[in-house]
C-alpha positions in Angstrom: -10.3 -9.5 -20.5 -12.9 -7.4 -22.3 -11.5 -8.5 -25.7 -11.2 -12.1 -24.6 -14.9 -12.0 -23.6 -15.8 -10.6 -27.0 -14.1 -13.5 -28.8 -15.7 -16.1 -26.5 -19.1 -14.7 -27.1 -18.4 -15.1 -30.8 -17.0 -18.6 -30.7 -18.9 -20.1 -27.7 -16.2 -22.7 -27.2 -12.5 -23.5 -27.8 -11.2 -26.9 -28.6 -8.5 -28.4 -26.3 -5.7 -30.8 -27.3 -2.6 -32.1 -25.5 -0.3 -31.5 -28.5 2.3 -28.9 -27.5 4.8 -28.8 -30.3 4.1 -25.1 -30.8 1.5 -24.0 -28.2 -1.5 -25.7 -26.4 -4.4 -25.8 -28.9 -6.8 -23.7 -26.7 -4.5 -20.7 -26.6 -4.2 -20.4 -30.3 -7.7 -19.2 -31.5 -7.5 -16.2 -29.2 -3.9 -15.4 -30.5 -5.2 -15.5 -34.1 -7.9 -13.0 -33.3 -6.3 -10.8 -30.6 -2.6 -11.1 -31.2 0.0 -11.8 -28.5 -2.4 -11.7 -25.5 -1.3 -12.9 -22.0 -2.3 -16.6 -21.8 -2.9 -16.2 -18.1 -6.2 -14.4 -19.1 -7.6 -17.6 -20.6 -6.4 -19.7 -17.6 -8.2 -17.2 -15.3 -11.4 -17.3 -17.4 -11.4 -21.1 -17.3 -10.1 -22.0 -13.8 -10.6 -19.0 -11.5 -13.8 -17.6 -10.0 -15.9 -16.1 -11.5 -15.5 -18.6 -14.3 -16.4 -17.7 -17.8 -15.6 -21.2 -19.2 -16.0 -24.8 -18.2 -14.5 -28.0 -19.6 -16.8 -30.5 -21.3 -17.3 -32.3 -24.6 -18.6 -29.6 -26.9 -16.9 -30.0 -30.3 -14.2 -32.4 -29.0 -12.8 -31.8 -25.5 -13.5 -28.1 -25.1 -13.6 -25.0 -23.0 -17.2 -23.8 -23.3 -19.0 -20.6 -22.3 -20.2 -21.5 -18.8 -23.6 -19.9 -19.4 -24.2 -22.7 -22.0 -23.7 -25.5 -19.4 -27.5 -26.1 -19.2 -27.6 -26.7 -23.0 -25.2 -29.7 -22.5 -27.1 -31.5 -19.8 -28.8 -33.7 -22.4 -25.3 -35.1 -23.3 -24.5 -35.7 -19.6 -27.9 -37.4 -19.1 -27.2 -39.6 -22.2 -23.7 -40.6 -21.2 -24.7 -44.3 -21.5 -25.4 -43.6 -25.3 -22.7 -41.2 -26.2 -19.6 -41.9 -24.0 -17.1 -44.2 -25.6 -16.7 -47.9 -24.8 -14.1 -47.8 -22.0 -16.2 -45.4 -19.9 -19.4 -47.3 -20.4 -17.7 -50.6 -19.7 -16.2 -49.3 -16.4 -19.6 -48.1 -15.0 -21.3 -51.3 -16.1 -18.6 -53.8 -14.9 -17.2 -51.9 -11.9 -19.8 -49.6 -10.5 -18.3 -49.9 -7.0 -15.0 -48.5 -8.4 -16.9 -45.5 -9.9 -18.7 -44.9 -6.6 -15.5 -45.0 -4.7 -13.7 -42.6 -7.0 -16.7 -40.1 -6.7 -16.5 -40.4 -2.9 -12.7 -39.6 -3.1 -13.4 -36.5 -5.2 -16.2 -35.5 -2.8 -14.0 -35.9 0.3 -10.6 -34.6 -1.0 -11.1 -32.8 -4.3 -9.8 -31.3 -6.4 -7.7 -34.3 -7.4 -6.0 -35.7 -10.4 -6.4 -39.3 -11.5 -2.8 -40.1 -10.4 -3.5 -38.7 -7.0 -6.5 -40.9 -6.5 -4.8 -44.0 -7.9 -1.9 -43.4 -5.5 -4.2 -43.8 -2.6 -6.4 -46.6 -4.0 -7.0 -49.5 -1.6 -4.7 -52.2 -2.7 -6.7 -54.8 -0.8 -9.4 -54.5 -3.5 -7.4 -56.2 -6.2 -10.5 -57.9 -7.5 -11.5 -54.5 -8.9 -8.4 -54.5 -11.1 -6.9 -51.3 -9.7 -4.5 -49.4 -11.9 -4.2 -45.8 -13.2 -6.2 -46.5 -16.4 -9.4 -47.7 -14.7 -9.4 -44.9 -12.2 -8.9 -42.5 -15.1 -11.8 -44.2 -17.0 -14.0 -43.9 -13.9 -13.2 -40.2 -13.6 -13.9 -39.7 -17.3 -17.3 -41.4 -16.9 -18.1 -39.1 -14.0 -16.9 -36.1 -16.1 -19.0 -37.1 -19.1 -22.1 -37.7 -17.0 -21.6 -34.3 -15.3 -21.0 -35.7 -11.8 -17.5 -34.1 -11.6 -15.9 -31.3 -13.6 -12.5 -29.9 -14.2 -11.4 -27.5 -11.4 -8.0 -26.7 -13.0 -5.1 -28.1 -15.0 -1.7 -29.0 -13.7 1.5 -27.8 -15.3 1.6 -31.2 -17.1 -1.9 -30.6 -18.4 -3.6 -33.2 -16.2 -7.1 -32.4 -15.1 -7.9 -31.8 -11.4 -11.4 -33.1 -10.9 -13.9 -31.7 -8.4 -17.7 -31.5 -7.8 -19.6 -29.1 -10.0 -21.1 -27.3 -7.0 -17.6 -26.4 -5.9 -16.5 -25.2 -9.4 -19.4 -23.7 -11.4 -21.2 -20.5 -10.6 -24.3 -21.0 -8.5 -26.6 -19.3 -11.0 -25.5 -21.7 -13.7 -26.1 -24.7 -11.6 -29.5 -23.4 -10.5 -30.6 -22.6 -14.1 -33.5 -24.8 -15.3 -32.6 -27.8 -17.6 -33.9 -27.3 -21.1 -35.4 -30.1 -23.0 -33.0 -31.8 -25.5 -35.1 -30.4 -28.3 -34.7 -26.8 -27.0 -31.0 -27.4 -26.4 -30.5 -28.7 -30.0 -32.3 -25.7 -31.4 -30.2 -23.2 -29.3 -27.0 -24.9 -30.2 -27.7 -25.0 -33.9 -28.5 -21.3 -33.8 -25.3 -20.5 -32.0 -23.4 -22.5 -34.6 -25.1 -20.5 -37.4 -24.3 -17.2 -35.7 -20.6 -18.1 -35.5 -20.3 -19.5 -39.0 -22.5 -17.0 -40.8 -23.2 -19.1 -43.8 -22.9 -22.9 -43.6 -24.1 -26.2 -44.9 -25.6 -28.9 -42.8 -22.4 -30.8 -42.0 -20.6 -27.9 -40.3 -23.7 -26.7 -38.5 -24.1 -30.1 -36.9 -20.3 -30.6 -36.4 -19.8 -27.4 -34.4 -21.2 -29.0 -31.3 -21.2 -32.6 -32.5 -25.0 -33.0 -32.4 -26.9 -36.2 -33.0 -28.4 -36.4 -36.5 -32.1 -36.7 -35.6 -32.0 -33.9 -33.0 -30.1 -31.7 -35.4 -32.4 -32.3 -38.3 -35.5 -31.3 -36.3 -33.8 -28.2 -34.9 -32.7 -27.1 -38.3 -36.2 -27.5 -39.8 -37.7 -25.5 -36.9 -35.1 -22.7 -37.3 -35.9 -22.5 -41.1 -39.6 -22.4 -40.4 -39.1 -19.5 -38.0 -36.9 -17.7 -40.5 -34.0 -17.7 -38.0 -32.0 -19.5 -40.7 -32.5 -18.6 -44.4 -31.9 -21.2 -47.1 -29.5 -19.7 -49.6 -27.5 -20.9 -52.6 -23.7 -20.3 -52.6 -21.8 -20.3 -55.9 -19.7 -23.4 -56.3 -21.4 -25.3 -53.4 -23.4 -28.4 -53.9 -26.6 -28.7 -52.0 -28.3 -26.2 -49.7 -26.6 -23.7 -47.4 -28.1 -21.6 -44.6 -27.5 -18.0 -43.6 -28.3 -16.7 -40.1 -30.8 -13.9 -40.5 -28.5 -11.4 -38.6 -25.3 -12.3 -40.6 -23.6 -9.3 -42.2 -20.7 -9.2 -44.7 -17.7 -7.3 -43.2 -16.5 -4.3 -45.2 -13.0 -5.7 -45.3 -10.9 -8.4 -43.7 -7.4 -7.3 -42.7 -6.1 -10.6 -41.3 -2.5 -11.5 -41.4 -2.3 -14.4 -39.0 -1.4 -18.0 -38.6 -4.4 -20.3 -37.8 -4.2 -23.4 -35.6 -5.4 -26.8 -36.9 -7.9 -26.7 -34.0 -9.4 -23.3 -34.8 -13.2 -23.2 -35.4 -12.6 -21.4 -38.7 -11.2 -24.6 -40.2 -12.7 -27.4 -38.1 -14.9 -28.7 -40.8 -12.4 -29.4 -43.6 -15.1 -29.6 -46.3 -16.3 -26.1 -45.5 -12.7 -24.9 -45.4 -12.2 -26.2 -49.0 -15.4 -24.7 -50.2 -14.9 -21.3 -48.7 -11.1 -20.9 -49.2 -10.2 -23.5 -51.8 -7.8 -24.9 -49.1 -7.5 -28.7 -49.0 -6.2 -28.9 -45.4 -5.6 -32.0 -43.3 -3.7 -32.3 -40.0 -0.9 -34.8 -40.4 0.2 -35.4 -36.8 -0.9 -39.0 -37.1 0.4 -39.6 -40.6 3.7 -41.5 -40.8 6.5 -39.0 -41.4 7.4 -40.4 -44.9 3.8 -40.0 -46.0 3.2 -36.4 -44.9 2.6 -33.8 -47.6 3.3 -30.6 -45.7 4.6 -31.5 -42.2 3.8 -32.5 -38.7 2.1 -29.4 -37.2 1.0 -27.2 -40.1 -0.7 -23.9 -39.7 -2.4 -22.1 -42.6 -1.6 -18.4 -43.0 -4.7 -16.2 -43.4 -3.8 -13.1 -45.4 -6.8 -10.8 -46.0 -9.7 -13.1 -46.6 -7.7 -15.9 -48.3 -5.2 -18.5 -47.1 -1.9 -17.7 -48.8 0.5 -20.3 -47.3 0.9 -23.1 -44.8 3.8 -23.5 -42.4 5.0 -26.5 -40.4 6.1 -24.9 -37.1 7.8 -26.0 -33.9 8.8 -24.1 -30.8 12.3 -25.1 -29.7 12.0 -23.8 -26.2 15.3 -25.0 -25.0 17.2 -22.9 -27.6 14.6 -20.1 -27.9 14.0 -20.7 -31.6 10.9 -20.8 -33.7 11.7 -23.5 -36.2 10.1 -23.8 -39.6 10.5 -27.3 -40.9 8.6 -26.4 -44.0 6.9 -23.5 -45.7 4.5 -23.8 -48.7 2.7 -21.2 -50.9 -0.9 -21.6 -52.0 -1.5 -21.7 -55.7 -3.3 -18.3 -56.0 -0.9 -16.4 -53.7 2.2 -14.4 -54.7 5.3 -15.8 -53.0 7.2 -12.6 -52.4 4.1 -10.7 -51.1 3.2 -13.6 -48.9 6.7 -14.0 -47.5 6.9 -10.3 -46.7 3.6 -10.5 -44.8 4.7 -13.6 -43.0 7.9 -12.1 -41.5 6.2 -9.8 -38.9 3.7 -12.5 -38.0 6.4 -15.0 -37.4 8.3 -12.6 -35.2 5.1 -11.7 -33.4 4.3 -15.4 -32.8 7.9 -16.1 -31.6 7.7 -13.2 -29.1 4.4 -14.4 -27.7 5.9 -17.9 -27.2 8.9 -16.4 -25.4 11.3 -17.3 -28.3 14.0 -14.9 -29.5 14.8 -16.2 -33.0 13.0 -17.2 -36.1 14.9 -19.9 -38.1 14.9 -20.1 -41.8 12.5 -22.6 -43.3 14.1 -26.0 -44.1 12.0 -27.1 -47.1 9.0 -26.2 -49.2 8.2 -24.1 -52.2 8.0 -21.0 -50.1 11.3 -21.6 -48.3 13.4 -19.5 -50.7 11.2 -16.4 -50.7 10.6 -16.6 -46.9 14.3 -17.1 -46.2 15.1 -14.0 -48.3 12.4 -11.9 -46.5 13.7 -13.0 -43.1 17.2 -11.9 -44.1 16.0 -8.5 -45.3 14.1 -8.0 -42.1 17.1 -8.9 -40.0 19.2 -6.4 -42.0 16.6 -3.7 -41.3 15.6 -3.4 -45.0 11.9 -2.5 -45.2 
């Protein structure tokens, strides 16, 4: 837990996503930094008292450091401006439904949307009762801060409850900063995490509004918290947090999730690592370049490969639909470094076998390296 806390203090939030072809998205950033940690630690930090994390819209849907909750109250207060159309429409057109759903949570929470819908009064057909509108009402209440996530079910559904029954008292009682102070604090946290960054990724980290971000950035520059710098090969200005330090060395040899903060902002990923990376989950299969769920492989301080991975839990096999080498990397060296990482990942996922890759320009060297390892050849 001490190591987990250290990573959370560095990242401030972890993105969530329901895709589970390999592992739930929020578990992966900690794996990349800590190795095969017990995932129950993260569940405990997020859903058991004393909570270290709470769910809210930070980057996308995120687990956020609970001490930062006051910095997001501006977003809750402006739900009418920032929440998407379905939620705003529900509260505008069916306020009585939203009020009833909140009363249900207050009286019987924590509850899932399905549990509330199951008990919905069918006599009120004029409200248009069905699962989707109850869920939209709950999501409005969640976005506006009137309910929060108490836990997740085994099927990854939120159980909603009142904040006063979930969040630590000292967090709830903390004063609410002005939006301007919140923007400034969040931009500085982004800069601390990123080290050196351009405007798009500083704003993208917490998905801040343009006007508020611009003002916060200007103030942080004036106060010398952020230092304008030039970075070779970058167009336009970049900013360095005044406490940033270059590490002596980077010994990474790990697979990185598509939802990892290191590669969230794809433009920065390309500028820093010369890695043109896009997630292809929503691309038709015939049009995918690399695969469905592709993880870049960080070796030292460079990305050396990318692998399409899938956990076949029924057969206990880590499948590799594709493996690709990056142009500047050595195929044999990269394959040799990948083998222990793939076995480490498989063990963490509870899988007992790593299958040979099915396609890709790294498939041959990686297959050979896996065979050598299975034969006990160093």
